[in-house]
C-alpha positions as CSV (number, residue, x, y, z in Angstrom):
1,X,5.1,-17.9,-3.6
2,X,2.4,-17.4,-6.2
3,X,0.7,-14.0,-7.0
4,X,-2.9,-13.7,-8.2
5,X,-4.7,-10.4,-8.9
6,X,-8.5,-10.1,-8.8
7,X,-10.5,-7.1,-10.1
8,X,-13.9,-6.2,-8.7
9,X,-16.4,-3.3,-8.9
10,X,-17.8,-2.6,-5.4
11,X,-21.4,-1.3,-5.7
12,X,-22.5,1.0,-2.9
13,X,-25.9,1.0,-1.2
14,X,-26.1,4.8,-1.7
15,X,-24.2,7.4,-3.7
16,X,-21.3,8.5,-1.6
17,X,-20.3,12.2,-1.7
18,X,-17.6,14.2,-0.1
19,X,-16.6,17.8,-0.6
20,X,-14.6,17.1,-3.8
21,X,-16.3,14.0,-5.5
22,X,-19.0,11.5,-5.5
23,X,-19.4,7.9,-6.7
24,X,-21.7,4.9,-6.8
25,X,-19.1,2.2,-7.6
26,X,-15.6,1.7,-6.3
27,X,-13.2,-0.5,-8.3
28,X,-10.9,-2.6,-6.2
29,X,-7.9,-4.9,-6.7
30,X,-7.5,-7.9,-4.4
31,X,-4.0,-9.3,-4.2
32,X,-3.8,-13.0,-3.3
33,X,-0.4,-14.5,-2.2
34,X,-0.3,-18.3,-2.1
35,X,2.4,-20.4,-0.4
36,X,2.2,-24.0,0.8
37,X,-1.5,-24.1,-0.2
38,X,-2.3,-21.2,2.1
39,X,-3.6,-17.8,0.7
40,X,-3.2,-14.3,2.2
41,X,-5.3,-11.4,0.9
42,X,-4.7,-7.7,0.5
43,X,-6.6,-4.9,-1.1
44,X,-6.2,-1.5,-2.8
45,X,-9.0,0.5,-4.3
46,X,-9.1,3.1,-7.1
47,X,-8.5,6.7,-5.8
48,X,-9.0,9.7,-8.1
49,X,-7.4,12.1,-5.5
50,X,-4.1,10.2,-5.8
51,X,-4.6,9.5,-9.5
52,X,-4.5,5.8,-9.2
53,X,-6.9,3.2,-10.8
54,X,-6.8,-0.5,-10.2
55,X,-5.2,-1.2,-13.5
56,X,-2.2,1.0,-12.7
57,X,-2.0,-0.7,-9.3
58,X,-2.1,-4.1,-11.0
59,X,0.4,-3.2,-13.7
60,X,3.0,-2.0,-11.1
61,X,2.6,-5.2,-9.1
62,X,2.9,-7.4,-12.3
63,X,6.2,-5.8,-13.1
64,X,7.8,-7.1,-9.9
65,X,6.1,-10.5,-9.6
66,X,9.5,-12.3,-10.1
67,X,10.8,-10.5,-7.0
68,X,7.6,-11.2,-5.0
69,X,7.7,-14.9,-5.9
70,X,11.2,-15.2,-4.4
71,X,10.3,-13.4,-1.1
72,X,8.1,-16.0,0.6
73,X,10.6,-16.8,3.4
74,X,11.0,-13.2,4.5
75,X,9.4,-11.6,7.6
76,X,6.7,-9.1,6.9
77,X,9.1,-6.2,7.6
78,X,11.8,-7.7,5.3
79,X,9.1,-8.2,2.6
80,X,8.1,-4.5,2.9
81,X,11.7,-3.3,2.9
82,X,12.4,-5.4,-0.3
83,X,9.4,-4.0,-2.2
84,X,9.4,-0.4,-0.9
85,X,12.1,0.9,-3.2
86,X,10.3,-0.6,-6.2
87,X,6.9,0.9,-5.3
88,X,7.8,4.4,-4.1
89,X,5.4,5.8,-6.7
90,X,2.5,3.5,-5.8
91,X,1.8,3.1,-2.1
92,X,-1.6,1.5,-2.8
93,X,0.1,-1.4,-4.6
94,X,2.6,-1.7,-1.7
95,X,-0.3,-1.7,0.8
96,X,-2.2,-4.5,-1.0
97,X,1.0,-6.6,-1.1
98,X,1.9,-5.8,2.5
99,X,-1.5,-6.7,3.9
100,X,-1.6,-9.9,1.9
101,X,1.9,-10.9,3.2
102,X,1.0,-10.2,6.8
103,X,-2.2,-12.3,6.4
104,X,-0.2,-15.1,4.8
105,X,2.6,-15.0,7.4
106,X,0.2,-15.1,10.4
107,X,-1.9,-17.9,8.8
108,X,1.2,-20.0,8.3
109,X,2.0,-19.4,12.0
110,X,-1.6,-20.5,12.8
111,X,-2.4,-17.3,14.6
112,X,-4.6,-14.3,14.2
113,X,-2.5,-11.2,13.4
114,X,-3.3,-9.5,16.7
115,X,-2.3,-12.8,18.5
116,X,1.0,-12.8,16.6
117,X,1.6,-9.3,18.0
118,X,0.6,-10.4,21.6
119,X,-2.2,-7.7,21.7
120,X,-5.3,-7.6,23.9
121,X,-8.6,-6.7,22.1
122,X,-10.5,-6.0,25.3
123,X,-10.4,-2.2,25.0
124,X,-10.8,-1.8,21.2
125,X,-12.4,1.5,20.2
126,X,-15.7,1.5,18.4
127,X,-15.8,2.4,14.7
128,X,-17.9,5.3,13.4
129,X,-20.4,5.0,10.5
130,X,-20.0,7.6,7.8
131,X,-22.8,9.8,6.4
132,X,-21.8,11.2,3.1
133,X,-22.9,14.6,1.8
134,X,-26.5,14.7,0.5
135,X,-29.7,16.5,1.2
136,X,-30.6,16.7,4.8
137,X,-33.6,14.4,4.3
138,X,-31.4,11.8,2.7
139,X,-28.7,12.0,5.4
140,X,-31.4,11.6,8.0
141,X,-32.7,8.5,6.2
142,X,-29.2,7.0,6.1
143,X,-29.0,7.5,9.9
144,X,-32.4,5.9,10.4
145,X,-31.3,3.0,8.2
146,X,-28.1,2.4,10.3
147,X,-28.6,3.3,14.0
148,X,-25.0,3.7,15.3
149,X,-23.2,5.0,18.4
150,X,-20.8,7.2,16.5
151,X,-21.3,9.0,13.1
152,X,-18.7,10.6,10.9
153,X,-20.5,13.4,9.0
154,X,-19.0,14.5,5.7
155,X,-19.1,18.3,5.4
156,X,-17.8,21.0,3.1
157,X,-21.1,22.6,1.9
158,X,-22.6,26.1,2.3
159,X,-25.0,24.8,4.9
160,X,-22.8,22.6,7.1
161,X,-24.0,23.9,10.5
162,X,-27.6,23.5,9.4
163,X,-26.9,19.9,8.5
164,X,-25.3,19.0,11.8
165,X,-28.2,20.7,13.7
166,X,-30.7,18.7,11.8
167,X,-28.9,15.4,12.4
168,X,-28.3,16.2,16.0
169,X,-32.1,16.7,16.6
170,X,-32.7,13.0,15.8
171,X,-29.9,11.2,17.8
172,X,-27.7,11.4,20.9
173,X,-24.8,9.6,19.1
174,X,-21.3,11.0,19.1
175,X,-20.6,13.0,16.0
176,X,-17.3,13.5,14.2
177,X,-17.1,15.8,11.2
178,X,-14.8,15.6,8.2
179,X,-14.6,18.6,5.8
180,X,-12.1,16.9,3.4
181,X,-10.1,20.2,2.9
182,X,-13.3,22.1,2.2
183,X,-13.2,24.9,4.9
184,X,-11.2,28.1,5.4
185,X,-9.4,29.0,8.6
186,X,-12.1,31.4,9.7
187,X,-14.9,28.9,9.0
188,X,-13.1,26.2,11.0
189,X,-12.5,28.3,14.1
190,X,-16.1,29.6,14.0
191,X,-17.6,26.2,13.3
192,X,-15.6,24.6,16.0
193,X,-17.5,26.7,18.6
194,X,-20.9,25.8,17.3
195,X,-20.0,22.1,16.7
196,X,-18.7,21.6,20.2
197,X,-22.1,22.6,21.5
198,X,-23.7,20.1,19.1
199,X,-21.8,17.2,20.6
200,X,-19.0,16.9,18.0
201,X,-15.9,15.0,19.2
202,X,-13.4,16.3,16.6
203,X,-12.9,17.9,13.2
204,X,-11.0,16.0,10.6
205,X,-8.9,17.8,7.9
206,X,-10.7,21.1,7.6
207,X,-8.1,22.9,5.4
208,X,-6.1,22.0,2.3
209,X,-3.3,19.5,3.1
210,X,-0.3,21.9,2.6
211,X,-1.8,25.0,4.3
212,X,0.4,24.9,7.3
213,X,0.0,28.6,8.2
214,X,-3.7,28.0,8.3
215,X,-3.3,24.7,10.3
216,X,-1.2,26.7,12.9
217,X,-4.0,29.2,13.3
218,X,-6.7,26.5,13.6
219,X,-4.6,24.5,16.1
220,X,-4.2,27.6,18.2
221,X,-7.8,28.7,18.2
222,X,-10.1,25.8,17.6
223,X,-12.1,24.6,20.6
224,X,-12.3,21.1,19.1
225,X,-9.4,18.7,18.4
226,X,-8.2,18.7,14.8
227,X,-7.3,15.4,13.2
228,X,-5.0,15.3,10.1
229,X,-6.0,13.1,7.1
230,X,-4.8,14.4,3.8
231,X,-2.0,16.1,5.6
232,X,-0.7,12.8,7.0
233,X,0.0,10.4,4.1
234,X,3.4,8.8,4.7
235,X,5.8,8.2,7.6
236,X,7.6,11.6,7.4
237,X,4.2,13.4,7.7
238,X,3.7,12.4,11.3
239,X,6.4,14.7,12.6
240,X,5.1,17.5,10.3
241,X,1.7,17.2,12.0
242,X,3.1,17.8,15.4
243,X,2.0,21.2,16.8
244,X,-0.4,21.6,13.9
245,X,-2.9,18.8,14.7
246,X,-4.1,17.1,17.8
247,X,-4.1,13.7,16.1
248,X,-3.5,11.8,12.8
249,X,-5.7,9.6,10.7
250,X,-3.5,7.0,9.1
251,X,-4.8,5.2,5.9
252,X,-3.1,1.9,5.0
253,X,-3.4,2.5,1.3
254,X,-1.8,5.9,1.5
255,X,1.2,4.9,3.6
256,X,2.0,1.6,2.1
257,X,0.3,-0.9,4.4
258,X,0.5,-2.3,7.9
259,X,4.3,-2.2,8.3
260,X,4.5,1.6,7.7
261,X,1.2,2.2,9.6
262,X,2.6,0.6,12.7
263,X,5.7,2.8,12.6
264,X,3.4,5.9,12.1
265,X,1.2,4.9,15.1
266,X,4.2,4.5,17.4
267,X,5.7,7.8,16.3
268,X,2.4,9.6,16.8
269,X,2.1,8.2,20.3
270,X,5.6,9.3,21.1
271,X,4.7,12.9,20.1
272,X,1.5,12.9,22.1
273,X,-0.8,12.8,19.1
274,X,-4.0,10.9,19.1
275,X,-4.0,7.9,16.8
276,X,-6.7,6.9,14.3
277,X,-6.8,4.6,11.3
278,X,-9.3,5.2,8.6
279,X,-10.5,3.2,5.6
280,X,-11.4,3.9,2.1
281,X,-14.6,2.5,0.6
282,X,-13.3,-1.1,0.4
283,X,-14.3,-4.6,1.0
284,X,-13.9,-6.7,4.1
285,X,-10.5,-7.7,2.9
286,X,-9.1,-4.3,3.7
287,X,-11.3,-3.7,6.7
288,X,-10.2,-6.9,8.4
289,X,-6.6,-5.7,8.2
290,X,-7.4,-2.5,10.0
291,X,-9.2,-4.5,12.8
292,X,-5.9,-5.9,14.0
293,X,-4.5,-2.4,14.6
294,X,-7.4,-1.5,17.0
295,X,-5.6,-2.1,20.3
296,X,-3.1,0.7,19.3
297,X,-5.8,3.3,18.5
298,X,-7.8,6.0,20.1
299,X,-10.3,6.3,17.2
300,X,-11.1,4.2,14.1
301,X,-13.1,4.6,10.9
302,X,-13.5,1.1,9.4
303,X,-17.0,1.2,8.0
304,X,-16.0,0.9,4.3
305,X,-17.6,-2.5,3.8
306,X,-20.8,-1.5,5.6
307,X,-21.4,1.0,2.8
308,X,-21.5,-1.7,0.1
309,X,-24.6,-3.2,-1.4
310,X,-22.8,-6.5,-1.7
311,X,-19.4,-7.6,-0.2
312,X,-16.9,-9.8,-2.0
313,X,-15.3,-11.2,1.1
314,X,-15.9,-12.6,4.6
315,X,-13.8,-11.6,7.7
316,X,-14.4,-9.3,10.6
317,X,-17.9,-8.1,11.2
318,X,-19.1,-5.0,13.0
319,X,-22.1,-4.9,15.4
320,X,-23.2,-1.4,16.5
321,X,-19.6,-0.1,16.2
322,X,-18.0,-3.2,17.9
323,X,-15.6,-5.3,15.9
324,X,-16.1,-9.1,15.9
325,X,-13.1,-11.1,14.7
326,X,-13.3,-14.0,12.3
327,X,-12.4,-17.5,13.5
328,X,-9.9,-17.6,10.6
329,X,-6.2,-16.9,11.3
330,X,-4.3,-14.1,9.8
331,X,-6.5,-11.0,9.2
332,X,-9.4,-13.4,9.0
333,X,-10.5,-12.3,5.5
334,X,-11.3,-14.6,2.6
335,X,-12.7,-14.0,-0.8
336,X,-16.2,-15.3,-1.5
337,X,-15.5,-17.6,-4.5
């Protein structure tokens, strides 16, 4: 099995801002695994919060290429188990490799990934479209530019309620809000009451990741469901979120790919937690992998490629929140050469 690494800079349509950072360009690394003339693709993007850039991700993959090259005959789970001990410090690298291997494995079986898992896509959830922090006028323009049935609104500003009220006045769409650790306990509980009346479905990660005393208070008193994001990174975090959150948002890059995400989803369901998979700002390579997990999920945030000025890949497409699968096997994603 051959390994190829491709670096790209993904330019966004608009500046993207959350409570702790903003950016116009997102560097990404595409991993291509080649076997018997067939390519599988995976992706990992730069992430300042986790102190990872694409060159660090590529360097850690390069160190273990001899092991990867000898692993072509393994199952996806065996492949993940082989590489996991070598990439405990870099889950983004593990994710890109895991997705690429799942893609390759399914393509060699001449099946789409969800078909390989014997899943029905008839009841897939719709994806939201994210509105980053900006002026109210600019946020309204972004919504006008992209009419959508569900919006995720990034918050964590001094005028969050004013923002949601202004956006609500222009649409009947479902709202979800994400404070990215930007609120206090008191703010969250108070905001939940107002936001419920404004048609908000849930609040995502209002408090800092490790504030479990605060999470307990919010869980007890919020009138809206609370979904963990930064508090749910790897597999052991799912159990920690039980009785502190109503659901978990799993990110493939944070947890190490599809293999670990599947285990997290199943554990969350066994604990009665709502299941969600979210994306980073990434290309259709990464988004196409998320699409095959949809039959397992209550919610999904897979709009990353929709935020780009120009994509680098083909694969799944999204029409007014609905996922349309590629005719290609595997995840369905391919680089635009």
